N, C-alpha and C positions, 0 to 999 in steps of 0.2 A: 504494500500500500504506500503510495507516495504521500509525502507530507504536504498539506495544503494550508494556506493562510486562512485562519478563522478569525474574523474581527471580534473585538469585545463588544458586548451589548449591555446597555444599562436599561433596566426595566423599573419604572416607577408606578406605584399604585396610589390612587386617590379615591376616596369614597366617604360616605357618611359614617357616623359612629355606629359600631356594632354590625357592620355589613360583611365582616369576614376577611378583611385585608391581612391581618396578622396570621390567620388560619391558612390563607392561600399561600403566603410566603413560607409558612411552615411546611405545607404540603409539597411545595416545589423544591425547597432547600434542605428540609430536615432540621431547621434551626428555628427555635421559638425566639422571636426578637424582643419580647418583653423581658428586660433584664433587671430593672430597678425594683427595689423592694416594694414601693408603693404601687407599681403596676401589677406585680404579682399578688399583692394583698387585695387589691380592688378588682383584679381581673380585667383591667382595661389598659390600653396603650396610652401613655402620657407623653413620652419623648420619642423622637425619631428613632426607628430601628432599621437595621440593614442586615443582609445576609448574602454570602457568596455561594454560587453553585456552578456546576459545569453541566452543560447539555451535550449529549452525545448524539451523533447521527446514527440512525438505524442502518445497519449494513444491508438489510433486505429491502429497504425502501428505495 
């Protein structure tokens, strides 16, 4: 397989309160972005969160 240049991609999510933005990021990356004690205690995101992930191309597609 030859090495091909794969550009970096930034994805941002915007939405109303309690519409699943953090849950979607967790599903895509495996990282829960609520890290601060108050966020964990209250069950809501207060500060900006981020996560890195890698997407792979399906060899059969």
